Backbone as a ProteinNet text record, in pm:
[ID]
protein_1_A
[PRIMARY]
XXXXXXXXXXXXXXXXXXXXXXXXXXXXXXXXXXXXXXXXXXXXXXXXXXXXXXXXXXXXXXXXXXXXXXXXXXXXXXXXXXXXXXXXXXXXXXXXXXXXXX
[TERTIARY]
12395.9	12369.9	12385.1	12492.3	12516.2	12406.5	12362.1	12257	12127.3	12093.3	11972.7	11984	12100.3	12120.3	12106.6	12163.3	12155.3	12010.8	11939.5	11799.8	11711.8	11735.3	11653.8	11680.8	11805.4	11836.8	11767.3	11758.8	11694.3	11545.1	11480.9	11338.9	11315	11402.2	11386.4	11407.3	11479.1	11508.9	11390.3	11289.2	11174.9	11088.8	11032.3	10945.2	10802.5	10730.7	10591.7	10517.3	10384.7	10300.9	10193.7	10142.8	10042.6	9913.6	9804.6	9672.1	9583	9557.2	9478.2	9552.7	9494.5	9556.7	9624.3	9639.9	9693.9	9830.7	9927.6	10061.4	10069.6	10112.6	10122.5	10264	10324.9	10459	10449.2	10550.7	10553.3	10669.4	10640	10743.2	10826.5	10956	11044.2	11033.7	11005.4	10998.5	10851.7	10809.7	10672.7	10667.5	10562.1	10541.8	10494.3	10556.4	10515	10391.7	10291	10169.3	10187	10137.7	10145.8	10025.5	10042.6	9935.4	9873.3	9740.3	9671.1	9687.5	9720.6	9735.1	9608.4	9590.9	9473.5	9490.9	9598	9629.9	9595	9576.2	9549.6	9646.1	9668.9	9755.6	9670	9679	9605.3	9700.1	9669.6	9753	9726.9	9810.8	9798.3	9662.3	9604.9	9475.8	9358.3	9386.9	9282.2	9226	9264.3	9215.5	9287.6	9214.1	9272.9	9290.8	9408	9442.1	9479.8	9439.9	9480.7	9630.5	9696.1	9840.1	9862.3	9950.4	9988.4	10135	10170.8	10309.5	10362.1	10487.3	10554.7	10631.1	10670	10744.1	10874.1	10934.8	11058.7	11033.3	10907	10872.8	10838.5	10859.2	10824.7	10673	10625.8	10482.3	10450.3	10330.9	10288.6	10137.9	10089.7	9947	9924.3	9807.8	9772	9707.7	9766	9715.7	9679.2	9601.7	9563.5	9610	9683.6	9734.8	9619.2	9621.8	9515	9526.5	9646.5	9664.6	9639.8	9689.4	9675.9	9567.4	9528.7	9428	9483.1	9615.2	9676.2	9704.9	9691.9	9721.2	9870.8	9923.6	10064.4	10082	10199.8	10231.5	10305.6	10257	10325.9	10386.1	10519.3	10586.8	10596.8	10575.7	10581.5	10725.2	10748.9	10883.4	10929.5	11061.9	11122.6	11079.7	11070.5	11032.6	10892.4	10799.8	10662	10660.2	10734.3	10738.3	10793.9	10899.8	10959.6	10861.9	10791.7	10696.4	10581.8	10525.5	10413.8	10460.4	10579	10632.1	10645.3	10692.5	10707.3	10570.8	10470.8	10336.4	10267	10292.9	10226.7	10312.9	10431.3	10515	10597.6	10635.8	10720.9	10855.5	10963.1	11096.8	11128.1	11169.1	11204.6	11343.8	11352.5	11480.7	11520.2	11441.8	11470.8	11600.4	11682.5	11806.8	11801.6	11820	11817.4	11931.3	11900.6	12005.7	12075.3	12206.9	12281.1	12277.6	12272.9	12272.6	12414	12427.1	12559.4	12605.4	12730.7	12787.4	12844.2	12821.7	12871.3	13002.7
5600.4	5613.1	5759.6	5821.5	5961.9	6050.6	6017.4	6093.7	6090.1	5975.9	5961.2	6046	6048.3	6127	6276.4	6320.7	6461.6	6500.2	6415.8	6445	6448.1	6359.5	6358	6481.4	6532.5	6654.5	6773.5	6774.4	6883	6887.4	6773.3	6765.8	6815.1	6781.9	6823.7	6973.6	7036.5	7178.7	7266.7	7210.7	7289.9	7326.3	7445.9	7491.4	7448.1	7411.5	7373.8	7399.9	7404.6	7415.6	7308.6	7269.4	7164.1	7223.1	7202.4	7241.4	7119.3	7056.6	6933.7	6823.7	6770.4	6664.7	6718.3	6849.7	6910.3	6972.4	6936.3	6995.2	7097	7217.7	7323.8	7378.3	7390.8	7447.8	7597.5	7649.7	7790.8	7855.1	7959.1	8031	8112	8109.4	8184.7	8334.4	8372.3	8513.1	8553.1	8651.1	8698.6	8826.8	8840.4	8962.6	9071.1	9186.1	9300	9362.3	9383.7	9444.9	9595.7	9653.6	9796.7	9867.6	9996.6	10080.3	10155.3	10154.6	10222	10372.8	10440.1	10585.2	10647.5	10777.8	10841.7	10867.9	10818.7	10846.6	10728.4	10758.3	10656.2	10674.4	10564.1	10564.2	10530.6	10612.6	10583.9	10520.2	10397.3	10322.2	10367	10320	10356.2	10319.4	10208.4	10163.2	10243.3	10341.9	10427.1	10380.3	10260.7	10209.8	10278.8	10304.5	10366.8	10259.9	10263.7	10167.1	10241.4	10187.9	10244.4	10223.4	10320.3	10310.8	10272.6	10174.1	10127.1	10161.2	10185.1	10220.1	10127.1	10084.3	9996.3	10080.6	10023	10099	10162.3	10104.8	10161.8	10270.6	10301.3	10409.1	10367.6	10241	10196.6	10193.6	10232.8	10233.2	10130.3	10074.4	9975.5	9978.3	9916.9	9895.3	9745.1	9701	9559.9	9543.1	9456.9	9432.1	9284.7	9251.2	9112.7	9077.8	8967.5	8923.5	8882.5	8931.9	8897.6	8753.2	8696.5	8559.5	8454.3	8477.5	8375.2	8407.6	8535.1	8574	8591.6	8581.3	8594.6	8740.8	8775.8	8912.2	8928.1	9046.3	9074.4	9222.6	9258.6	9397.4	9459.4	9573.7	9649.9	9771.4	9771.3	9879.5	10002.5	10119.1	10245.2	10295.6	10391.8	10447.2	10512.7	10517.2	10570.8	10715.3	10797.1	10937.7	10949.4	10867.4	10869.2	10823.4	10716.6	10664	10766.8	10835.3	10937	11051.2	11093.7	11202.7	11164.7	11045.8	11001.7	10978.5	10920.2	10897	11029.2	11129.6	11261.5	11318.2	11302.1	11355.5	11285.7	11153.8	11080.8	11072.5	11134.2	11140.6	11016.8	10943.1	10825.1	10855.2	10822	10844.7	10735	10775.8	10680.7	10626.1	10497.6	10437	10319.7	10288.3	10171.5	10190.6	10087.8	10087.9	9967.6	9992.8	9883.8	9787	9659.7	9557.3	9545.8	9544.9	9533	9389.1	9374.3	9241	9188.6	9058.2	8994.4	8976.1	9009.4	8987.9	8847.4	8783.9	8646.1	8643.4
10297.5	10438.7	10482.1	10436.8	10469.6	10411.2	10290.8	10225	10306.7	10359.6	10441.2	10567.6	10628.4	10749.6	10720.5	10608.8	10571.5	10541	10467.8	10434.7	10558.7	10652.4	10774.2	10859.2	10859.2	10933.2	10867.6	10736.4	10665.1	10696.3	10703.3	10735.3	10877.1	10969.4	11108	11125.2	11034.8	11046.6	11006	10941	10899.1	11019.3	11016.5	11123.8	11094.1	11198.5	11182.5	11312.8	11302.4	11421.4	11413	11529.1	11536.2	11592.4	11520	11566.2	11556.1	11669.8	11670.6	11597.7	11490.2	11410.6	11285.2	11276	11154.6	11180.6	11098	11102.1	10988.4	11020.7	10922.3	10922.2	10802.3	10796.9	10821.7	10889.9	10924.8	10851.2	10776.5	10703.5	10801.3	10783.6	10871.8	10844.6	10722.1	10685.5	10671.1	10750.3	10742.9	10661.8	10583.4	10506.4	10600.7	10590.4	10670.5	10607.1	10688.5	10638.3	10630.4	10524.6	10505.9	10565.7	10589.1	10641.7	10524.7	10515.7	10406.7	10422.8	10313	10314.5	10255.6	10269.6	10208.7	10058.7	10000.6	9860.4	9770.2	9641.3	9540.5	9424.1	9353.7	9236.4	9115	9010.4	8888.2	8787.8	8750.4	8656.7	8513.6	8423	8281.1	8222.8	8274.3	8222.9	8279.9	8366.8	8421.7	8554.9	8599.2	8727.4	8841.8	8950.1	9068.3	9176	9241.5	9346.1	9473.6	9588.4	9716.5	9734.5	9797.1	9822	9967	9987.8	10121	10143.7	10270.4	10302	10409.8	10392.5	10488	10590.4	10702.8	10804.6	10754	10648.5	10594.7	10490	10462.1	10370.8	10229.6	10193.9	10058.3	10042.3	9926.2	9897.8	9789.4	9798.1	9699.2	9683.9	9577.1	9556.6	9546.3	9585	9569.2	9432.4	9351	9216.3	9205.3	9103.8	9077	8936.7	8925.4	8796.3	8705.9	8582.5	8488.6	8438.9	8444.2	8394.4	8502	8625.1	8729.4	8831.2	8840.6	8938.5	9079	9094.3	9226.1	9256.9	9385.6	9428.7	9450.5	9414.6	9435.4	9466.3	9516.1	9546.4	9428.5	9383.9	9279.9	9349.4	9365.1	9436.8	9347.7	9409	9336.7	9330.3	9241.3	9225.1	9354.5	9371.2	9492.7	9519.3	9415	9432	9491	9441.7	9491.3	9637	9667.2	9803.5	9901.1	9862	9949.5	9975.5	9871.2	9884.6	9978.6	9958.9	10042.6	10185.9	10203.6	10338	10413.5	10345.6	10407.3	10447.6	10360.6	10387.1	10503.3	10521.8	10630.8	10756.2	10752.7	10872	10900.4	10795.2	10810.2	10744.7	10814	10758.6	10657.6	10537.1	10431.8	10460.8	10494.3	10531.9	10443.9	10342	10258.9	10180.8	10180.6	10103.4	10009.4	9878.4	9780.6	9806.4	9793.4	9805.5	9671.4	9673.8	9548.9	9499.7	9368.4	9308.4	9305.6	9331.6	9329	9185.5	9159.6	9026.3	9019.6	8906.3	8891.9	8822.4
[MASK]
++++++++++++++++++++++++++++++++++++++++++++++++++++++++++++++++++++++++++++++++++++++++++++++++++++++

């Protein structure tokens, strides 16, 4: 009985929106969109990718996985991000999160 009550509370805690007859779950965390810079990154395989920058100064390229075909962000090294942030007039404020020790 207690298990059913806990499970029903968990279902109610999920966010969703309704559009007509369709219910869609809404993610609480939204991905921040980056701003395209005038710079490109040349990968080891020789392909060139546009570089995008986030408000905190981190830079990334959009890559496509060769195995799954899904798009993902490949973040560039901190030194590159700091240099590009300085050139485009964005203050680099990203701080790495420390990993929890078990």
